C-alpha positions as a printed NumPy array, in Angstrom:
array([[-20.422, 119.512, -56.203],
       [-17.362, 120.051, -58.405],
       [-15.068, 117.015, -58.438],
       [-12.556, 118.629, -60.773],
       [-12.071, 121.325, -58.157],
       [-11.77 , 118.663, -55.462],
       [ -9.038, 116.734, -57.279],
       [ -6.473, 119.166, -55.858],
       [ -7.456, 118.193, -52.349],
       [ -7.73 , 114.494, -53.168],
       [ -4.209, 114.406, -54.535],
       [ -2.776, 116.185, -51.527],
       [ -4.578, 113.96 , -49.049],
       [ -3.489, 110.797, -50.828],
       [  0.112, 111.903, -51.1  ],
       [  0.321, 113.104, -47.521],
       [ -0.616, 109.687, -46.161],
       [  2.644, 108.286, -47.531],
       [  4.436, 110.495, -45.021],
       [  2.514, 109.015, -42.107],
       [  2.736, 105.256, -42.691],
       [  5.208, 102.62 , -41.602],
       [  6.57 , 101.005, -38.45 ],
       [  5.328,  97.569, -37.485],
       [  5.525,  97.873, -33.728],
       [  3.547, 100.138, -31.437],
       [  5.173, 103.187, -29.953],
       [  6.021, 106.802, -30.659],
       [  8.302, 107.675, -33.561],
       [  9.522, 110.851, -35.144],
       [  7.823, 111.767, -38.433],
       [ 11.128, 111.299, -40.289],
       [ 11.526, 107.719, -38.997],
       [  7.988, 106.932, -40.085],
       [  8.339, 108.358, -43.583],
       [ 11.657, 106.562, -44.143],
       [ 10.137, 103.221, -43.188],
       [  6.996, 103.826, -45.237],
       [  8.847, 104.668, -48.417],
       [ 11.078, 101.643, -47.979],
       [  8.004,  99.427, -47.713],
       [  6.35 , 100.879, -50.841],
       [  9.188, 100.418, -53.336],
       [  7.666,  97.304, -54.951],
       [  4.579,  97.83 , -57.165],
       [  1.42 ,  96.15 , -55.88 ],
       [ -1.433,  94.434, -57.695],
       [ -4.89 ,  94.817, -56.178],
       [ -8.533,  95.701, -56.73 ],
       [-10.174,  98.037, -54.267],
       [-13.392,  99.877, -53.548],
       [-13.566, 102.92 , -51.329],
       [-15.857, 105.779, -50.434],
       [-14.883, 109.415, -50.24 ],
       [-16.457, 112.329, -48.43 ],
       [-14.762, 115.598, -49.341],
       [-17.053, 117.655, -47.124],
       [-18.232, 121.04 , -48.313],
       [-15.656, 121.313, -51.113],
       [-16.73 , 118.197, -52.975],
       [-19.453, 116.038, -51.458],
       [-19.448, 112.231, -51.596],
       [-18.394, 109.618, -54.13 ],
       [-17.854, 105.879, -54.599],
       [-14.589, 104.744, -56.178],
       [-13.325, 101.546, -57.809],
       [ -9.589, 101.051, -58.266],
       [ -7.425,  98.621, -60.256],
       [ -3.628,  98.65 , -59.771],
       [ -1.06 ,  96.446, -61.524],
       [  2.63 ,  96.831, -62.431],
       [  2.579, 100.539, -61.671],
       [ -0.505, 101.129, -63.829],
       [ -3.763, 102.352, -62.319],
       [ -7.436, 102.785, -63.184],
       [ -9.866, 104.745, -61.02 ],
       [-13.61 , 105.038, -61.644],
       [-15.311, 107.663, -59.501],
       [-19.079, 108.14 , -59.343],
       [-20.288, 111.129, -57.343],
       [-23.594, 111.4  , -55.529],
       [-24.924, 113.862, -58.122],
       [-24.248, 111.48 , -61.015],
       [-20.847, 112.732, -62.125],
       [-18.771, 109.837, -63.463],
       [-15.038, 110.225, -64.105],
       [-12.648, 107.492, -65.265],
       [ -8.909, 108.047, -64.887],
       [ -6.293, 105.655, -66.295],
       [ -2.53 , 105.801, -65.929],
       [ -1.18 , 103.324, -68.5  ],
       [  2.465, 104.112, -67.891],
       [  2.87 , 106.558, -70.76 ],
       [ -0.299, 108.655, -70.508],
       [ -2.86 , 109.73 , -67.966],
       [ -6.31 , 109.703, -69.576],
       [ -9.19 , 111.47 , -67.821],
       [-12.638, 110.703, -69.237],
       [-15.677, 112.619, -68.007],
       [-18.487, 110.235, -68.951],
       [-21.335, 112.697, -68.431],
       [-19.727, 115.605, -70.298],
       [-18.185, 113.224, -72.87 ],
       [-14.81 , 114.964, -72.663],
       [-11.327, 113.447, -72.553],
       [ -7.981, 114.87 , -71.492],
       [ -4.826, 112.945, -72.405],
       [ -1.64 , 113.936, -70.614],
       [  1.719, 112.625, -71.774],
       [  3.872, 111.269, -68.934],
       [  6.764, 110.022, -71.026],
       [ 10.339, 110.19 , -69.816],
       [ 10.666, 113.855, -70.658],
       [  7.551, 114.78 , -68.668],
       [  7.98 , 112.553, -65.631],
       [  8.249, 115.607, -63.389],
       [  4.599, 116.417, -64.121],
       [  3.536, 113.38 , -62.084],
       [  5.902, 113.016, -59.12 ],
       [  6.412, 109.625, -57.518],
       [  4.952, 108.777, -54.097],
       [  8.452, 109.338, -52.699],
       [  8.642, 112.825, -54.223],
       [  5.126, 113.703, -53.04 ],
       [  5.801, 112.374, -49.572],
       [  9.057, 114.269, -49.198],
       [  7.337, 117.507, -50.261],
       [  4.195, 117.136, -48.179],
       [  6.04 , 115.77 , -45.169],
       [  7.268, 119.325, -44.699],
       [  3.676, 120.342, -43.927],
       [  3.597, 118.339, -40.704],
       [  7.129, 117.497, -39.638],
       [  7.486, 120.582, -37.431],
       [  3.847, 121.243, -36.577],
       [  2.518, 117.776, -35.639],
       [  3.309, 114.927, -33.266],
       [  3.018, 111.59 , -35.097],
       [  2.47 , 108.27 , -33.329],
       [  0.863, 104.846, -33.666],
       [ -2.465, 104.858, -31.831],
       [ -3.522, 101.212, -31.699],
       [ -4.801,  98.659, -34.188],
       [ -8.201,  98.366, -35.92 ],
       [ -9.862,  96.43 , -38.732],
       [-10.733,  98.297, -41.936],
       [-12.398,  96.419, -44.809],
       [-11.819,  93.245, -42.804],
       [ -8.05 ,  93.789, -42.721],
       [ -5.708,  94.43 , -39.808],
       [ -4.371,  97.975, -39.707],
       [ -2.239, 100.288, -37.619],
       [ -3.891, 103.57 , -36.732],
       [ -1.51 , 106.506, -37.167],
       [ -2.317, 109.917, -35.701],
       [ -0.633, 113.211, -36.562],
       [ -1.746, 115.697, -33.923],
       [ -1.241, 119.416, -34.455],
       [  0.915, 121.05 , -31.795],
       [ -0.896, 124.388, -32.149],
       [ -4.402, 125.509, -33.089],
       [ -3.333, 127.861, -35.889],
       [ -1.621, 125.32 , -38.186],
       [ -2.674, 124.99 , -41.835],
       [ -3.562, 121.335, -41.281],
       [ -5.411, 120.134, -38.199],
       [ -5.229, 116.599, -36.78 ],
       [ -4.838, 113.737, -39.262],
       [ -5.745, 110.077, -38.771],
       [ -4.723, 107.254, -41.117],
       [ -5.209, 103.498, -40.97 ],
       [ -2.43 , 101.444, -42.609],
       [ -2.791,  97.849, -43.824],
       [ -0.27 ,  95.704, -41.914],
       [  0.379,  93.44 , -44.901],
       [  0.456,  95.748, -47.925],
       [  1.171,  99.108, -46.207],
       [ -1.657, 100.635, -48.239],
       [ -3.556, 103.472, -46.561],
       [ -7.065, 102.049, -46.093],
       [ -8.652, 105.   , -44.317],
       [ -7.849, 108.683, -43.911],
       [ -9.516, 111.464, -41.944],
       [ -8.115, 114.944, -42.527],
       [ -9.243, 118.32 , -41.261],
       [ -7.996, 121.381, -43.125],
       [ -9.285, 124.922, -43.52 ],
       [-12.404, 123.98 , -41.565],
       [-13.246, 121.132, -43.924],
       [-13.28 , 117.447, -42.951],
       [-12.29 , 114.916, -45.618],
       [-12.642, 111.146, -45.258],
       [-11.551, 108.28 , -47.5  ],
       [-12.205, 104.641, -46.509],
       [-11.792, 101.335, -48.318],
       [-14.717,  98.93 , -48.072],
       [-13.009,  96.219, -50.154],
       [ -9.379,  95.313, -50.797],
       [ -8.354,  92.248, -52.829],
       [ -4.608,  91.87 , -53.383],
       [ -5.183,  88.499, -55.101],
       [ -7.435,  89.914, -57.809],
       [ -6.663,  88.906, -61.389],
       [ -6.521,  92.134, -63.357],
       [ -6.554,  92.098, -67.144],
       [ -4.353,  94.601, -68.972],
       [ -7.501,  95.779, -70.781],
       [ -8.461,  97.621, -67.581],
       [ -5.789, 100.177, -68.408],
       [ -7.432, 101.244, -71.645],
       [-10.558, 103.346, -72.201],
       [-13.044, 102.905, -75.027],
       [-13.532, 106.543, -75.975],
       [-16.731, 107.364, -77.918],
       [-16.161, 108.735, -81.416],
       [-18.115, 111.892, -80.589],
       [-16.131, 112.674, -77.416],
       [-14.21 , 115.948, -77.266],
       [-10.547, 114.987, -76.861],
       [ -7.732, 117.298, -75.804],
       [ -4.117, 116.136, -75.713],
       [ -1.756, 117.938, -73.405],
       [  2.019, 117.676, -73.451],
       [  4.284, 118.918, -70.71 ],
       [  6.687, 120.044, -73.424],
       [  4.227, 122.682, -74.657],
       [  6.164, 125.558, -73.134],
       [  7.881, 128.244, -75.141],
       [  9.522, 131.594, -74.561],
       [  7.458, 134.598, -75.62 ],
       [  7.769, 138.368, -75.625],
       [  5.862, 140.834, -73.48 ],
       [  4.116, 142.119, -76.604],
       [  2.788, 138.607, -77.252],
       [  1.342, 138.456, -73.736],
       [ -0.258, 141.879, -74.133],
       [ -1.863, 140.823, -77.394],
       [ -3.312, 137.689, -75.806],
       [ -4.377, 139.005, -72.389],
       [ -4.982, 142.698, -72.94 ],
       [ -4.68 , 144.633, -69.679],
       [ -3.213, 142.63 , -66.793],
       [ -1.111, 143.124, -63.663],
       [  2.661, 142.773, -63.642],
       [  5.382, 143.154, -61.   ],
       [  7.491, 146.194, -62.003],
       [ 11.234, 145.97 , -62.547],
       [ 12.64 , 148.071, -59.724],
       [ 14.909, 147.892, -56.674],
       [ 17.22 , 145.442, -58.436],
       [ 14.425, 143.122, -59.614],
       [ 14.585, 142.343, -63.34 ],
       [ 12.455, 140.218, -65.659],
       [ 14.551, 137.305, -66.936],
       [ 12.105, 135.587, -69.292],
       [  8.429, 134.864, -70.018],
       [  7.173, 131.39 , -70.898],
       [  3.879, 130.276, -72.409],
       [  2.299, 127.108, -71.03 ],
       [ -0.648, 125.62 , -72.894],
       [ -3.051, 124.17 , -70.362],
       [ -6.468, 122.605, -69.964],
       [ -9.617, 123.918, -71.602],
       [ -7.636, 125.921, -74.152],
       [ -6.455, 128.448, -71.577],
       [ -2.857, 129.606, -71.986],
       [ -0.879, 130.586, -68.921],
       [  2.146, 132.838, -68.782],
       [  4.997, 132.632, -66.29 ],
       [  7.177, 135.67 , -65.601],
       [ 10.528, 134.692, -64.07 ],
       [ 12.305, 137.438, -62.139],
       [ 15.891, 137.572, -60.893],
       [ 17.629, 139.738, -58.314],
       [ 21.365, 139.981, -57.702],
       [ 21.903, 137.326, -60.356],
       [ 19.67 , 134.77 , -58.608],
       [ 16.085, 133.664, -59.204],
       [ 13.757, 135.704, -56.995],
       [ 10.106, 134.967, -57.876],
       [  7.909, 133.46 , -60.577],
       [  4.582, 135.11 , -61.383],
       [  1.852, 133.261, -63.287],
       [ -1.169, 134.83 , -64.958],
       [ -3.981, 133.431, -67.068],
       [ -7.604, 134.185, -67.77 ],
       [ -9.771, 132.846, -64.957],
       [-12.349, 130.155, -65.653],
       [-15.668, 132.01 , -65.655],
       [-17.533, 128.813, -64.714],
       [-15.661, 128.583, -61.396],
       [-16.712, 131.465, -59.199],
       [-14.65 , 130.538, -56.165],
       [-12.175, 127.817, -55.21 ],
       [-11.977, 126.954, -51.53 ],
       [ -8.654, 126.303, -49.779],
       [ -7.506, 122.698, -49.887],
       [ -5.129, 120.707, -47.737],
       [ -2.106, 122.829, -46.86 ],
       [ -3.69 , 126.109, -47.961],
       [ -5.242, 128.912, -45.949],
       [ -7.139, 132.033, -46.894],
       [ -5.524, 135.459, -46.956],
       [ -6.473, 138.878, -48.254],
       [ -4.295, 139.691, -51.27 ],
       [ -4.692, 143.071, -52.969],
       [ -8.164, 143.327, -51.446],
       [ -9.194, 139.985, -52.932],
       [ -9.886, 136.62 , -51.312],
       [ -6.754, 134.583, -51.954],
       [ -4.965, 131.481, -50.731],
       [ -1.426, 130.88 , -49.531],
       [  0.697, 127.776, -49.076],
       [  3.732, 127.952, -46.808],
       [  5.919, 124.857, -46.775],
       [  9.578, 124.327, -45.955],
       [ 10.845, 124.851, -49.513],
       [  7.683, 126.041, -51.228],
       [  5.769, 129.266, -50.699],
       [  2.979, 130.442, -52.949],
       [  0.127, 132.944, -53.011],
       [ -2.76 , 132.962, -55.469],
       [ -5.835, 135.074, -56.129],
       [ -8.308, 136.194, -58.791],
       [ -8.651, 139.818, -59.841],
       [-10.721, 141.354, -62.636],
       [-11.029, 138.154, -64.642],
       [ -7.466, 136.919, -64.222],
       [ -5.902, 134.266, -62.005],
       [ -2.557, 135.291, -60.501],
       [  0.049, 133.341, -58.584],
       [  3.435, 134.242, -57.115],
       [  5.915, 131.541, -56.093],
       [  9.299, 131.881, -54.434],
       [ 12.53 , 131.34 , -56.323],
       [ 14.625, 132.652, -53.46 ],
       [ 14.102, 130.285, -50.476],
       [ 14.724, 133.16 , -48.059],
       [ 11.513, 134.922, -49.109],
       [  8.489, 134.788, -46.805],
       [  4.768, 134.866, -47.559],
       [  4.84 , 138.505, -46.472],
       [  7.486, 139.19 , -49.126],
       [  5.269, 137.632, -51.803],
       [  2.29 , 139.7  , -50.654],
       [  4.487, 142.812, -50.83 ],
       [  5.398, 141.982, -54.436],
       [  1.695, 141.533, -55.196],
       [  0.935, 144.989, -53.797],
       [  3.546, 146.496, -56.129],
       [  1.884, 145.083, -59.255],
       [  0.692, 147.622, -61.805],
       [ -1.512, 147.403, -64.889],
       [  0.212, 146.663, -68.183],
       [ -1.564, 147.878, -71.318]])
């Protein structure tokens, strides 16, 4: 089980539920009406202590989670069935991720200048709502008790069998509008999250939003501002031989940026323009040799890209393809909203080796 790999799916599942909550009377509503009501109900920060269990299926296994939330700050302690123990704290200015077993810490600055790195529930909901607004019918499907609390059961049912996301079920607390249970099926994998305890009257000390980091822990600090323009020669020197989309048929390379990421791996983004407008962005970095394969998560599906097993995400305003090839991880994202997934795959096929 690899919980770091599963965090992508966890984040998407959690964010998507914001787009399915709301409405305090039974009936059938459009997805847009539901998301508008839900976001209106979640504008005030809540204080609560919760315990929930997660089953990420084949991509992640099972885990028990404790959660403390107060004044917009949050602490999550996750213990997986194989003994992995990860503590994550958002103290308002930093997100600190502490892997207890590996004794490693990642600190990520979320100051005012980097707020876009961690979008709000509203931003996440508006983005992920596009995954289901046209492909699913959303309705309230009765009332049930979860963790001893009254909830509305919300169902998003796929209109067709070939959608990226299959049927989704969520159970929403009538009083706090917190999602207490979620069942999601995507890419053949079933993921479940369910609260077993929820205490909105819990007294939470501010000390919960700090972590006592051992002196011998390996600490890495990451800033969203660590991006700088570089030359093609710099990329060649760092990566050696890699694939690049050629400048042809009106497509020109506008700039290259260096982004310093986790585990000391630097990523490079090539921004291309066409007819004076942004066309595509291509990312490349050395693949993590310890991760042989990453399965599709919520919203993704598999696709053959350049003869390799890749993944694609096709949303209303976001289209992306990604794959690994000869030790490198590649990704192509739209800049021009008129481009299709097929257009991105065509650009990938045009890529040639740069030496």
